[in-house]
VOZAFI-778027 format. One record per residue: residue in one letter; x, y, z of N, C-alpha, C in turn; residue number from 0. Coordinates in nm, 2 decimals, always signed. Example, Ala and Ser with C-alpha at 12.3 -4.5 7.8 and 13.67 -1.06 7.14 Angstrom:
// VOZAFI-778027
['A'; [+1.32; -0.57; +0.78]; [+1.23; -0.45; +0.78]; [+1.32; -0.33; +0.78]; 0]
['S'; [+1.28; -0.22; +0.71]; [+1.37; -0.11; +0.71]; [+1.29; +0.00; +0.79]; 1]
END
This chain:
// VOZAFI-778027
['M'; [+7.28; -2.53; -3.13]; [+7.09; -2.56; -3.06]; [+7.10; -2.51; -2.93]; 0]
['I'; [+7.00; -2.46; -2.84]; [+7.00; -2.45; -2.71]; [+6.90; -2.50; -2.66]; 1]
['N'; [+6.91; -2.55; -2.55]; [+6.82; -2.60; -2.47]; [+6.73; -2.52; -2.37]; 2]
['L'; [+6.59; -2.50; -2.37]; [+6.55; -2.41; -2.28]; [+6.53; -2.50; -2.16]; 3]
['P'; [+6.46; -2.43; -2.04]; [+6.42; -2.49; -1.87]; [+6.32; -2.60; -1.92]; 4]
['E'; [+6.34; -2.66; -1.89]; [+6.23; -2.82; -1.88]; [+6.05; -2.75; -1.82]; 5]
['D'; [+6.12; -2.64; -1.74]; [+5.99; -2.61; -1.63]; [+5.90; -2.48; -1.66]; 6]
['L'; [+5.93; -2.48; -1.79]; [+5.84; -2.35; -1.82]; [+5.67; -2.34; -1.81]; 7]
['V'; [+5.68; -2.25; -1.74]; [+5.51; -2.21; -1.71]; [+5.43; -2.10; -1.78]; 8]
['K'; [+5.31; -2.13; -1.83]; [+5.24; -1.99; -1.85]; [+5.21; -1.88; -1.78]; 9]
['A'; [+5.23; -1.75; -1.82]; [+5.15; -1.67; -1.77]; [+5.12; -1.54; -1.82]; 10]
['F'; [+5.08; -1.44; -1.83]; [+5.02; -1.31; -1.86]; [+5.07; -1.17; -1.83]; 11]
['F'; [+5.14; -1.09; -1.91]; [+5.21; -0.98; -1.87]; [+5.12; -0.87; -1.82]; 12]
['L'; [+5.14; -0.85; -1.73]; [+5.05; -0.73; -1.64]; [+5.12; -0.57; -1.67]; 13]
['H'; [+5.26; -0.55; -1.59]; [+5.33; -0.45; -1.63]; [+5.45; -0.45; -1.62]; 14]
['R'; [+5.53; -0.37; -1.60]; [+5.70; -0.39; -1.63]; [+5.70; -0.28; -1.52]; 15]
['S'; [+5.78; -0.33; -1.40]; [+5.79; -0.22; -1.28]; [+5.94; -0.14; -1.29]; 16]
['N'; [+6.02; -0.21; -1.37]; [+6.15; -0.17; -1.41]; [+6.24; -0.21; -1.54]; 17]
['R'; [+6.31; -0.17; -1.56]; [+6.37; -0.26; -1.68]; [+6.38; -0.38; -1.68]; 18]
['F'; [+6.42; -0.45; -1.58]; [+6.46; -0.58; -1.54]; [+6.35; -0.67; -1.44]; 19]
['T'; [+6.22; -0.60; -1.45]; [+6.14; -0.68; -1.37]; [+5.99; -0.62; -1.44]; 20]
['V'; [+5.93; -0.78; -1.45]; [+5.82; -0.79; -1.51]; [+5.72; -0.84; -1.37]; 21]
['I'; [+5.56; -0.79; -1.38]; [+5.49; -0.85; -1.32]; [+5.38; -0.90; -1.41]; 22]
['A'; [+5.36; -1.02; -1.38]; [+5.24; -1.08; -1.42]; [+5.17; -1.19; -1.37]; 23]
['E'; [+5.09; -1.23; -1.45]; [+4.96; -1.34; -1.36]; [+5.01; -1.45; -1.43]; 24]
['K'; [+4.99; -1.54; -1.33]; [+5.03; -1.69; -1.33]; [+4.90; -1.75; -1.26]; 25]
['E'; [+4.85; -1.85; -1.29]; [+4.72; -1.92; -1.25]; [+4.64; -1.81; -1.15]; 26]
['G'; [+4.64; -1.70; -1.18]; [+4.52; -1.62; -1.10]; [+4.64; -1.58; -1.00]; 27]
['E'; [+4.77; -1.58; -0.98]; [+4.84; -1.52; -0.88]; [+4.95; -1.41; -0.92]; 28]
['R'; [+4.96; -1.33; -0.92]; [+5.07; -1.24; -0.95]; [+5.19; -1.23; -0.88]; 29]
['V'; [+5.28; -1.26; -0.96]; [+5.44; -1.28; -0.99]; [+5.54; -1.21; -1.04]; 30]
['K'; [+5.66; -1.19; -0.97]; [+5.71; -1.12; -1.01]; [+5.88; -1.16; -1.08]; 31]
['A'; [+5.90; -1.11; -1.21]; [+6.03; -1.24; -1.30]; [+6.10; -1.13; -1.37]; 32]
['F'; [+6.21; -1.19; -1.37]; [+6.35; -1.12; -1.42]; [+6.32; -1.11; -1.58]; 33]
['L'; [+6.38; -1.01; -1.62]; [+6.34; -1.00; -1.76]; [+6.51; -0.97; -1.84]; 34]
['A'; [+6.58; -1.04; -1.86]; [+6.70; -1.01; -1.90]; [+6.70; -0.96; -2.06]; 35]
['D'; [+6.64; -0.86; -2.08]; [+6.68; -0.76; -2.18]; [+6.66; -0.59; -2.12]; 36]
['P'; [+6.71; -0.51; -2.13]; [+6.72; -0.36; -2.10]; [+6.65; -0.30; -2.22]; 37]
['G'; [+6.59; -0.36; -2.32]; [+6.54; -0.27; -2.41]; [+6.37; -0.23; -2.39]; 38]
['R'; [+6.35; -0.18; -2.49]; [+6.18; -0.09; -2.45]; [+6.11; -0.24; -2.49]; 39]
['L'; [+6.12; -0.28; -2.56]; [+6.02; -0.42; -2.63]; [+5.88; -0.35; -2.61]; 40]
['E'; [+5.85; -0.22; -2.63]; [+5.71; -0.15; -2.62]; [+5.61; -0.21; -2.71]; 41]
['E'; [+5.67; -0.28; -2.83]; [+5.60; -0.36; -2.94]; [+5.56; -0.48; -2.90]; 42]
['L'; [+5.64; -0.54; -2.79]; [+5.61; -0.68; -2.75]; [+5.53; -0.68; -2.60]; 43]
['L'; [+5.58; -0.61; -2.52]; [+5.51; -0.62; -2.36]; [+5.37; -0.54; -2.34]; 44]
['L'; [+5.28; -0.59; -2.42]; [+5.18; -0.52; -2.41]; [+5.08; -0.59; -2.33]; 45]
['P'; [+4.95; -0.54; -2.26]; [+4.89; -0.62; -2.12]; [+4.81; -0.73; -2.16]; 46]
['G'; [+4.82; -0.85; -2.12]; [+4.78; -0.98; -2.12]; [+4.86; -1.05; -2.22]; 47]
['V'; [+4.97; -1.03; -2.29]; [+5.06; -1.07; -2.39]; [+5.10; -1.22; -2.32]; 48]
['E'; [+5.09; -1.32; -2.39]; [+5.14; -1.44; -2.30]; [+5.27; -1.45; -2.32]; 49]
['L'; [+5.34; -1.51; -2.21]; [+5.47; -1.50; -2.15]; [+5.51; -1.67; -2.09]; 50]
['Y'; [+5.63; -1.72; -2.13]; [+5.68; -1.81; -2.06]; [+5.79; -1.82; -1.97]; 51]
['L'; [+5.76; -1.84; -1.84]; [+5.85; -1.83; -1.72]; [+5.91; -1.97; -1.69]; 52]
['S'; [+5.99; -1.93; -1.60]; [+6.08; -2.05; -1.56]; [+6.16; -2.01; -1.43]; 53]
['K'; [+6.09; -2.10; -1.29]; [+6.13; -2.10; -1.21]; [+6.26; -2.06; -1.14]; 54]
['A'; [+6.31; -1.93; -1.11]; [+6.45; -1.89; -1.09]; [+6.50; -2.01; -0.96]; 55]
['K'; [+6.65; -2.00; -0.97]; [+6.72; -2.04; -0.86]; [+6.71; -1.96; -0.79]; 56]
['V'; [+6.72; -2.02; -0.61]; [+6.68; -1.98; -0.48]; [+6.89; -1.89; -0.48]; 57]
['R'; [+6.86; -1.75; -0.42]; [+6.99; -1.66; -0.41]; [+6.96; -1.59; -0.35]; 58]
['E'; [+7.06; -1.55; -0.27]; [+7.05; -1.47; -0.15]; [+7.04; -1.33; -0.24]; 59]
['G'; [+6.95; -1.24; -0.20]; [+6.92; -1.09; -0.24]; [+6.83; -1.10; -0.35]; 60]
['R'; [+6.78; -1.21; -0.40]; [+6.72; -1.20; -0.51]; [+6.59; -1.21; -0.53]; 61]
['K'; [+6.54; -1.08; -0.60]; [+6.35; -1.03; -0.53]; [+6.26; -1.09; -0.63]; 62]
['T'; [+6.31; -1.15; -0.72]; [+6.21; -1.20; -0.82]; [+6.23; -1.38; -0.84]; 63]
['A'; [+6.06; -1.44; -0.85]; [+6.07; -1.61; -0.81]; [+6.10; -1.68; -0.97]; 64]
['Y'; [+6.07; -1.62; -1.10]; [+6.07; -1.63; -1.23]; [+6.18; -1.52; -1.29]; 65]
['D'; [+6.20; -1.61; -1.41]; [+6.26; -1.59; -1.48]; [+6.18; -1.59; -1.61]; 66]
['V'; [+6.18; -1.45; -1.70]; [+6.12; -1.46; -1.85]; [+6.16; -1.51; -1.99]; 67]
['V'; [+6.14; -1.63; -1.96]; [+6.22; -1.65; -2.12]; [+6.16; -1.67; -2.23]; 68]
['L'; [+6.01; -1.67; -2.27]; [+5.96; -1.64; -2.40]; [+5.86; -1.58; -2.39]; 69]
['L'; [+5.79; -1.53; -2.51]; [+5.72; -1.44; -2.53]; [+5.60; -1.51; -2.66]; 70]
['N'; [+5.50; -1.50; -2.67]; [+5.43; -1.54; -2.75]; [+5.32; -1.43; -2.84]; 71]
['Q'; [+5.38; -1.40; -2.95]; [+5.31; -1.25; -3.02]; [+5.23; -1.33; -3.13]; 72]
['N'; [+5.10; -1.32; -3.11]; [+5.02; -1.39; -3.25]; [+5.06; -1.53; -3.25]; 73]
['G'; [+5.09; -1.62; -3.18]; [+5.14; -1.75; -3.21]; [+5.24; -1.73; -3.27]; 74]
['I'; [+5.39; -1.64; -3.25]; [+5.51; -1.63; -3.30]; [+5.56; -1.61; -3.15]; 75]
['L'; [+5.65; -1.73; -3.13]; [+5.74; -1.74; -3.02]; [+5.84; -1.69; -3.01]; 76]
['I'; [+5.89; -1.59; -2.93]; [+6.02; -1.50; -2.93]; [+6.09; -1.47; -2.82]; 77]
['S'; [+6.19; -1.53; -2.83]; [+6.31; -1.50; -2.68]; [+6.33; -1.37; -2.66]; 78]
['V'; [+6.30; -1.33; -2.54]; [+6.33; -1.22; -2.47]; [+6.48; -1.25; -2.37]; 79]
['D'; [+6.54; -1.30; -2.39]; [+6.66; -1.32; -2.32]; [+6.77; -1.28; -2.39]; 80]
['S'; [+6.84; -1.09; -2.35]; [+6.94; -1.06; -2.47]; [+7.06; -1.13; -2.44]; 81]
['R'; [+7.06; -1.22; -2.32]; [+7.21; -1.28; -2.35]; [+7.22; -1.40; -2.41]; 82]
['L'; [+7.11; -1.47; -2.45]; [+7.12; -1.57; -2.51]; [+7.16; -1.60; -2.66]; 83]
['P'; [+7.17; -1.50; -2.73]; [+7.22; -1.48; -2.88]; [+7.37; -1.52; -2.85]; 84]
['N'; [+7.43; -1.43; -2.74]; [+7.57; -1.56; -2.74]; [+7.59; -1.67; -2.76]; 85]
['R'; [+7.51; -1.72; -2.65]; [+7.52; -1.86; -2.63]; [+7.52; -1.96; -2.79]; 86]
['I'; [+7.42; -1.89; -2.86]; [+7.33; -1.95; -2.94]; [+7.46; -1.95; -3.08]; 87]
['F'; [+7.47; -1.83; -3.06]; [+7.62; -1.80; -3.17]; [+7.73; -1.92; -3.11]; 88]
['K'; [+7.77; -1.92; -3.03]; [+7.92; -1.99; -2.97]; [+7.88; -2.13; -3.01]; 89]
['S'; [+7.76; -2.19; -2.99]; [+7.69; -2.34; -3.01]; [+7.72; -2.36; -3.11]; 90]
['A'; [+7.65; -2.28; -3.25]; [+7.65; -2.29; -3.38]; [+7.77; -2.27; -3.44]; 91]
['F'; [+7.84; -2.18; -3.35]; [+8.01; -2.18; -3.42]; [+8.08; -2.31; -3.44]; 92]
['Q'; [+8.06; -2.38; -3.29]; [+8.14; -2.50; -3.26]; [+8.07; -2.62; -3.32]; 93]
['S'; [+7.95; -2.62; -3.35]; [+7.88; -2.73; -3.42]; [+7.95; -2.69; -3.58]; 94]
['G'; [+7.99; -2.58; -3.63]; [+8.04; -2.59; -3.79]; [+7.90; -2.52; -3.85]; 95]
['E'; [+7.82; -2.46; -3.79]; [+7.69; -2.44; -3.88]; [+7.70; -2.30; -3.92]; 96]
['L'; [+7.82; -2.23; -3.93]; [+7.80; -2.09; -3.93]; [+7.89; -2.10; -4.09]; 97]
['E'; [+7.88; -2.09; -4.18]; [+7.95; -2.03; -4.32]; [+8.08; -1.94; -4.32]; 98]
['P'; [+8.02; -1.82; -4.26]; [+8.14; -1.75; -4.27]; [+8.27; -1.76; -4.17]; 99]
['F'; [+8.23; -1.86; -4.08]; [+8.34; -1.85; -3.96]; [+8.38; -2.00; -3.97]; 100]
['K'; [+8.38; -2.04; -4.12]; [+8.39; -2.17; -4.08]; [+8.57; -2.22; -4.10]; 101]
['D'; [+8.67; -2.14; -4.14]; [+8.80; -2.13; -4.14]; [+8.86; -2.14; -3.97]; 102]
['Y'; [+8.79; -2.08; -3.92]; [+8.85; -2.07; -3.74]; [+8.81; -2.21; -3.67]; 103]
['Q'; [+8.91; -2.22; -3.56]; [+8.85; -2.36; -3.47]; [+8.84; -2.33; -3.36]; 104]
['Q'; [+8.92; -2.21; -3.28]; [+8.93; -2.21; -3.18]; [+8.81; -2.02; -3.13]; 105]
['I'; [+8.74; -2.02; -3.03]; [+8.68; -1.95; -2.99]; [+8.68; -1.88; -2.87]; 106]
['T'; [+8.71; -1.79; -2.84]; [+8.71; -1.69; -2.72]; [+8.63; -1.59; -2.64]; 107]
['S'; [+8.57; -1.60; -2.56]; [+8.44; -1.52; -2.52]; [+8.51; -1.40; -2.44]; 108]
['E'; [+8.48; -1.32; -2.42]; [+8.46; -1.15; -2.36]; [+8.61; -1.11; -2.38]; 109]
['V'; [+8.65; -1.07; -2.48]; [+8.79; -1.01; -2.49]; [+8.76; -0.87; -2.45]; 110]
['K'; [+8.87; -0.86; -2.40]; [+8.88; -0.71; -2.37]; [+8.95; -0.64; -2.48]; 111]
['V'; [+8.91; -0.52; -2.54]; [+8.95; -0.47; -2.68]; [+8.93; -0.29; -2.60]; 112]
['G'; [+9.06; -0.22; -2.61]; [+9.00; -0.09; -2.55]; [+8.96; -0.08; -2.41]; 113]
['S'; [+8.88; +0.00; -2.43]; [+8.73; +0.02; -2.30]; [+8.67; -0.07; -2.29]; 114]
['S'; [+8.63; -0.16; -2.40]; [+8.53; -0.25; -2.40]; [+8.58; -0.36; -2.41]; 115]
['R'; [+8.45; -0.44; -2.38]; [+8.48; -0.60; -2.40]; [+8.40; -0.62; -2.51]; 116]
['L'; [+8.48; -0.69; -2.65]; [+8.37; -0.77; -2.75]; [+8.34; -0.93; -2.68]; 117]
['D'; [+8.26; -0.96; -2.80]; [+8.20; -1.07; -2.76]; [+8.27; -1.21; -2.76]; 118]
['F'; [+8.36; -1.22; -2.90]; [+8.44; -1.33; -2.92]; [+8.54; -1.28; -3.01]; 119]
['L'; [+8.65; -1.37; -2.97]; [+8.75; -1.41; -3.06]; [+8.77; -1.53; -3.16]; 120]
['L'; [+8.81; -1.50; -3.25]; [+8.76; -1.67; -3.32]; [+8.94; -1.64; -3.39]; 121]
['E'; [+8.99; -1.77; -3.36]; [+9.13; -1.78; -3.43]; [+9.15; -1.95; -3.51]; 122]
['G'; [+9.23; -1.89; -3.61]; [+9.24; -2.02; -3.63]; [+9.40; -2.06; -3.73]; 123]
['K'; [+9.43; -2.14; -3.75]; [+9.58; -2.19; -3.83]; [+9.58; -2.13; -3.93]; 124]
['G'; [+9.67; -2.02; -3.93]; [+9.73; -1.95; -4.07]; [+9.62; -1.83; -4.09]; 125]
['R'; [+9.51; -1.77; -4.00]; [+9.43; -1.73; -4.03]; [+9.44; -1.57; -3.93]; 126]
['Q'; [+9.38; -1.47; -4.01]; [+9.37; -1.35; -3.90]; [+9.32; -1.37; -3.79]; 127]
['P'; [+9.33; -1.30; -3.66]; [+9.27; -1.30; -3.57]; [+9.08; -1.26; -3.59]; 128]
['Y'; [+9.00; -1.30; -3.56]; [+8.86; -1.23; -3.62]; [+8.78; -1.18; -3.48]; 129]
['Y'; [+8.76; -1.08; -3.44]; [+8.67; -1.04; -3.36]; [+8.53; -1.01; -3.41]; 130]
['I'; [+8.44; -1.07; -3.26]; [+8.31; -1.08; -3.33]; [+8.24; -0.98; -3.21]; 131]
['E'; [+8.14; -0.88; -3.26]; [+8.03; -0.88; -3.19]; [+7.91; -0.92; -3.23]; 132]
['V'; [+7.80; -0.95; -3.13]; [+7.68; -1.02; -3.12]; [+7.56; -0.91; -3.10]; 133]
['K'; [+7.48; -0.88; -3.13]; [+7.35; -0.80; -3.10]; [+7.25; -0.92; -3.10]; 134]
['S'; [+7.14; -0.87; -3.03]; [+7.01; -0.93; -3.00]; [+6.87; -0.87; -3.08]; 135]
['V'; [+6.83; -0.92; -3.10]; [+6.73; -0.85; -3.22]; [+6.59; -0.96; -3.19]; 136]
['T'; [+6.47; -0.84; -3.16]; [+6.35; -0.88; -3.12]; [+6.25; -0.81; -3.21]; 137]
['L'; [+6.28; -0.67; -3.23]; [+6.19; -0.56; -3.34]; [+6.17; -0.64; -3.45]; 138]
['V'; [+6.05; -0.67; -3.49]; [+6.01; -0.71; -3.61]; [+5.90; -0.61; -3.70]; 139]
['I'; [+5.93; -0.53; -3.74]; [+5.82; -0.47; -3.85]; [+5.79; -0.52; -4.00]; 140]
['D'; [+5.72; -0.58; -4.03]; [+5.68; -0.63; -4.17]; [+5.75; -0.71; -4.25]; 141]
['G'; [+5.79; -0.76; -4.17]; [+5.93; -0.91; -4.19]; [+6.05; -0.87; -4.18]; 142]
['K'; [+6.11; -0.72; -4.12]; [+6.19; -0.68; -4.11]; [+6.26; -0.71; -3.97]; 143]
['G'; [+6.38; -0.72; -3.92]; [+6.44; -0.72; -3.81]; [+6.48; -0.60; -3.79]; 144]
['L'; [+6.48; -0.54; -3.68]; [+6.54; -0.37; -3.67]; [+6.61; -0.39; -3.54]; 145]
['F'; [+6.78; -0.30; -3.56]; [+6.79; -0.29; -3.43]; [+6.88; -0.18; -3.42]; 146]
['P'; [+6.87; -0.09; -3.30]; [+6.83; -0.10; -3.18]; [+6.68; -0.06; -3.15]; 147]
['D'; [+6.59; -0.12; -3.04]; [+6.50; -0.06; -3.01]; [+6.47; +0.05; -2.96]; 148]
['A'; [+6.58; +0.10; -2.90]; [+6.63; +0.19; -2.81]; [+6.74; +0.26; -2.82]; 149]
['P'; [+6.77; +0.39; -2.86]; [+6.95; +0.44; -2.85]; [+7.04; +0.37; -2.78]; 150]
['T'; [+7.13; +0.33; -2.83]; [+7.27; +0.26; -2.80]; [+7.39; +0.36; -2.81]; 151]
['A'; [+7.44; +0.40; -2.70]; [+7.59; +0.44; -2.72]; [+7.68; +0.32; -2.72]; 152]
['R'; [+7.63; +0.23; -2.60]; [+7.72; +0.08; -2.61]; [+7.72; +0.02; -2.76]; 153]
['G'; [+7.59; +0.04; -2.81]; [+7.64; -0.07; -2.96]; [+7.72; +0.01; -3.05]; 154]
['S'; [+7.68; +0.19; -3.03]; [+7.77; +0.27; -3.15]; [+7.94; +0.26; -3.10]; 155]
['R'; [+7.96; +0.24; -2.96]; [+8.12; +0.21; -2.92]; [+8.15; +0.06; -2.96]; 156]
['H'; [+8.10; -0.01; -2.94]; [+8.12; -0.15; -2.99]; [+8.17; -0.16; -3.19]; 157]
['L'; [+8.08; -0.08; -3.23]; [+8.09; -0.09; -3.37]; [+8.24; +0.02; -3.39]; 158]
['K'; [+8.29; +0.10; -3.31]; [+8.41; +0.18; -3.33]; [+8.55; +0.10; -3.29]; 159]
['E'; [+8.48; +0.03; -3.21]; [+8.62; -0.10; -3.18]; [+8.66; -0.16; -3.25]; 160]
['L'; [+8.53; -0.23; -3.32]; [+8.52; -0.27; -3.48]; [+8.59; -0.25; -3.55]; 161]
['M'; [+8.57; -0.11; -3.62]; [+8.68; -0.02; -3.70]; [+8.84; -0.03; -3.65]; 162]
['A'; [+8.79; +0.04; -3.52]; [+8.95; +0.07; -3.49]; [+9.03; -0.09; -3.52]; 163]
['L'; [+8.99; -0.21; -3.46]; [+9.09; -0.33; -3.53]; [+9.08; -0.36; -3.61]; 164]
['K'; [+8.97; -0.32; -3.72]; [+9.02; -0.35; -3.86]; [+9.10; -0.26; -3.95]; 165]
['D'; [+9.10; -0.17; -3.87]; [+9.23; -0.05; -3.94]; [+9.37; -0.13; -3.88]; 166]
['K'; [+9.39; -0.20; -3.79]; [+9.52; -0.25; -3.75]; [+9.55; -0.39; -3.82]; 167]
['G'; [+9.46; -0.43; -3.92]; [+9.45; -0.56; -4.03]; [+9.38; -0.69; -3.93]; 168]
['F'; [+9.31; -0.68; -3.85]; [+9.24; -0.78; -3.78]; [+9.08; -0.80; -3.89]; 169]
['R'; [+9.04; -0.90; -3.86]; [+8.94; -0.92; -3.92]; [+8.82; -0.90; -3.80]; 170]
['T'; [+8.70; -0.83; -3.87]; [+8.60; -0.78; -3.75]; [+8.49; -0.80; -3.82]; 171]
['A'; [+8.33; -0.82; -3.73]; [+8.21; -0.86; -3.76]; [+8.12; -0.81; -3.68]; 172]
['V'; [+8.02; -0.76; -3.71]; [+7.87; -0.76; -3.60]; [+7.78; -0.88; -3.67]; 173]
['V'; [+7.73; -0.91; -3.56]; [+7.61; -1.04; -3.60]; [+7.51; -1.02; -3.51]; 174]
['F'; [+7.40; -0.97; -3.61]; [+7.29; -0.97; -3.56]; [+7.22; -1.11; -3.54]; 175]
['I'; [+7.17; -1.14; -3.40]; [+7.06; -1.27; -3.40]; [+6.91; -1.23; -3.37]; 176]
['I'; [+6.87; -1.25; -3.46]; [+6.71; -1.22; -3.45]; [+6.62; -1.33; -3.38]; 177]
['Q'; [+6.59; -1.32; -3.25]; [+6.54; -1.41; -3.21]; [+6.38; -1.44; -3.20]; 178]
['R'; [+6.34; -1.46; -3.32]; [+6.20; -1.51; -3.37]; [+6.24; -1.56; -3.53]; 179]
['G'; [+6.13; -1.58; -3.56]; [+6.15; -1.68; -3.69]; [+6.09; -1.59; -3.84]; 180]
['D'; [+5.97; -1.48; -3.77]; [+5.94; -1.44; -3.87]; [+5.98; -1.33; -3.96]; 181]
['V'; [+6.08; -1.37; -4.01]; [+6.15; -1.25; -4.04]; [+6.22; -1.26; -4.18]; 182]
['V'; [+6.27; -1.15; -4.28]; [+6.28; -1.21; -4.41]; [+6.42; -1.13; -4.43]; 183]
['S'; [+6.44; -0.99; -4.38]; [+6.58; -0.94; -4.38]; [+6.58; -0.85; -4.22]; 184]
['F'; [+6.69; -0.83; -4.27]; [+6.74; -0.72; -4.13]; [+6.77; -0.57; -4.17]; 185]
['A'; [+6.75; -0.48; -4.06]; [+6.82; -0.34; -4.10]; [+6.84; -0.27; -3.97]; 186]
['P'; [+6.92; -0.15; -3.98]; [+6.94; -0.10; -3.88]; [+6.82; -0.02; -3.86]; 187]
['N'; [+6.79; +0.01; -3.75]; [+6.67; +0.11; -3.69]; [+6.69; +0.26; -3.69]; 188]
['E'; [+6.67; +0.35; -3.79]; [+6.76; +0.49; -3.83]; [+6.65; +0.54; -3.78]; 189]
['N'; [+6.50; +0.56; -3.75]; [+6.43; +0.63; -3.65]; [+6.45; +0.63; -3.53]; 190]
['T'; [+6.51; +0.51; -3.47]; [+6.53; +0.53; -3.35]; [+6.66; +0.53; -3.26]; 191]
['D'; [+6.76; +0.50; -3.37]; [+6.91; +0.57; -3.38]; [+6.98; +0.62; -3.46]; 192]
['P'; [+6.95; +0.72; -3.49]; [+7.03; +0.74; -3.62]; [+7.18; +0.74; -3.62]; 193]
['A'; [+7.22; +0.77; -3.50]; [+7.36; +0.76; -3.48]; [+7.39; +0.59; -3.50]; 194]
['F'; [+7.37; +0.51; -3.45]; [+7.39; +0.37; -3.46]; [+7.39; +0.37; -3.61]; 195]
['T'; [+7.33; +0.36; -3.72]; [+7.29; +0.35; -3.79]; [+7.37; +0.41; -3.89]; 196]
['R'; [+7.44; +0.55; -3.86]; [+7.54; +0.61; -3.93]; [+7.68; +0.54; -3.95]; 197]
['I'; [+7.69; +0.47; -3.78]; [+7.83; +0.42; -3.76]; [+7.83; +0.29; -3.82]; 198]
['L'; [+7.71; +0.21; -3.81]; [+7.72; +0.09; -3.86]; [+7.74; +0.10; -4.05]; 199]
['R'; [+7.70; +0.19; -4.10]; [+7.74; +0.21; -4.25]; [+7.87; +0.27; -4.24]; 200]
['E'; [+7.92; +0.30; -4.16]; [+8.03; +0.36; -4.16]; [+8.14; +0.26; -4.18]; 201]
['A'; [+8.09; +0.14; -4.04]; [+8.17; +0.05; -4.04]; [+8.20; -0.04; -4.15]; 202]
['V'; [+8.05; -0.10; -4.21]; [+8.06; -0.16; -4.34]; [+8.15; -0.10; -4.45]; 203]
['A'; [+8.14; +0.02; -4.44]; [+8.21; +0.07; -4.57]; [+8.36; +0.08; -4.50]; 204]
['K'; [+8.43; +0.08; -4.44]; [+8.54; +0.03; -4.36]; [+8.61; -0.13; -4.40]; 205]
['G'; [+8.52; -0.22; -4.39]; [+8.56; -0.34; -4.43]; [+8.50; -0.44; -4.29]; 206]
['V'; [+8.42; -0.36; -4.23]; [+8.35; -0.49; -4.11]; [+8.25; -0.53; -4.18]; 207]
['E'; [+8.29; -0.67; -4.11]; [+8.15; -0.78; -4.19]; [+8.03; -0.73; -4.13]; 208]
['I'; [+7.93; -0.76; -4.17]; [+7.78; -0.75; -4.10]; [+7.71; -0.91; -4.18]; 209]
['Y'; [+7.64; -0.95; -4.06]; [+7.53; -1.09; -4.09]; [+7.41; -1.08; -3.97]; 210]
['A'; [+7.34; -1.12; -4.05]; [+7.23; -1.15; -3.94]; [+7.17; -1.31; -4.03]; 211]
['Y'; [+7.10; -1.33; -3.89]; [+7.05; -1.48; -3.85]; [+6.90; -1.45; -3.77]; 212]
['C'; [+6.84; -1.55; -3.81]; [+6.71; -1.57; -3.76]; [+6.72; -1.71; -3.65]; 213]
['C'; [+6.62; -1.74; -3.57]; [+6.60; -1.85; -3.49]; [+6.46; -1.93; -3.53]; 214]
['Q'; [+6.48; -2.06; -3.51]; [+6.35; -2.12; -3.48]; [+6.35; -2.16; -3.33]; 215]
['I'; [+6.22; -2.13; -3.27]; [+6.21; -2.16; -3.11]; [+6.03; -2.21; -3.11]; 216]
['N'; [+6.10; -2.29; -3.03]; [+5.98; -2.39; -2.95]; [+6.00; -2.39; -2.82]; 217]
['L'; [+5.92; -2.48; -2.77]; [+5.90; -2.43; -2.60]; [+6.00; -2.52; -2.52]; 218]
['E'; [+6.10; -2.60; -2.65]; [+6.18; -2.68; -2.58]; [+6.34; -2.62; -2.64]; 219]
['T'; [+6.34; -2.57; -2.77]; [+6.47; -2.53; -2.79]; [+6.48; -2.40; -2.86]; 220]
['V'; [+6.63; -2.31; -2.89]; [+6.60; -2.19; -2.96]; [+6.71; -2.26; -3.08]; 221]
['R'; [+6.71; -2.23; -3.22]; [+6.79; -2.28; -3.31]; [+6.79; -2.21; -3.40]; 222]
['L'; [+6.96; -2.15; -3.42]; [+7.00; -2.04; -3.55]; [+6.99; -2.12; -3.69]; 223]
['T'; [+6.87; -2.07; -3.75]; [+6.82; -2.11; -3.88]; [+6.92; -2.04; -4.00]; 224]
['E'; [+6.80; -1.97; -4.10]; [+6.91; -1.89; -4.19]; [+6.95; -1.80; -4.17]; 225]
['R'; [+7.06; -1.74; -4.24]; [+7.10; -1.61; -4.29]; [+6.99; -1.51; -4.35]; 226]
['V'; [+6.98; -1.42; -4.37]; [+6.88; -1.34; -4.41]; [+6.94; -1.19; -4.44]; 227]
['P'; [+6.91; -1.13; -4.54]; [+7.00; -1.02; -4.61]; [+7.01; -0.89; -4.53]; 228]
['V'; [+7.09; -0.83; -4.54]; [+7.07; -0.73; -4.44]; [+7.04; -0.60; -4.57]; 229]
['R'; [+7.00; -0.52; -4.52]; [+6.95; -0.40; -4.59]; [+7.01; -0.25; -4.53]; 230]
['L'; [+7.10; -0.21; -4.52]; [+7.18; -0.11; -4.47]; [+7.08; +0.05; -4.53]; 231]
['Y'; [+7.04; +0.02; -4.63]; [+6.96; +0.15; -4.68]; [+6.81; +0.12; -4.68]; 232]
['K'; [+6.74; +0.21; -4.66]; [+6.62; +0.20; -4.67]; [+6.52; +0.15; -4.84]; 233]
['N'; [+6.62; +0.23; -4.91]; [+6.57; +0.17; -5.06]; [+6.67; +0.03; -5.12]; 234]
['S'; [+6.74; -0.02; -5.06]; [+6.82; -0.11; -5.06]; [+6.77; -0.24; -5.05]; 235]
END
């Protein structure tokens, strides 16, 4: 479980001035807020949508007074911080909440592999080293979480790194954390990024494991909840 900032304030989305900056209205005042998600978020960031902001720490050179923490879409709270899933995964792992990873005791973050950095390395007595890449999901259509919401060459590169490690005898997995609760399954977003979808299917066929989890979110906490089915193919 991750605790959210205690100083959340309600605001309303006006527009996105760049990938990482949102202009919002808070109590009749226009404010700038940092958005820690470079994805398109086109289905979420609609004019007038309700946001929850946190006052940012004062830092030299910072141009935004707030951070965007949550978004309220038709009563569903959604985390729009793409950094949060790594914290969620690590917290759930350390609490023993993740059944597929219970045989491992040690977790190391930001592990350099080839030209990339993978999110985690898990180690356990008598166990193969286990490399994990975590992906943030916010797009949900008809109860299905979809990734990515924009083409991602970086995501495809990470999958290739996992496949290379699998070929060397290591365990590898990609974990999709859906930062909302209104979801019943997960699938690759083939219409948006057919290359990523193809490589994901290839990775799974080679033995890279794939998991997807959804979250329970309120104004105080974000908690990983149940694992949801993965639908690699449209008719599966």
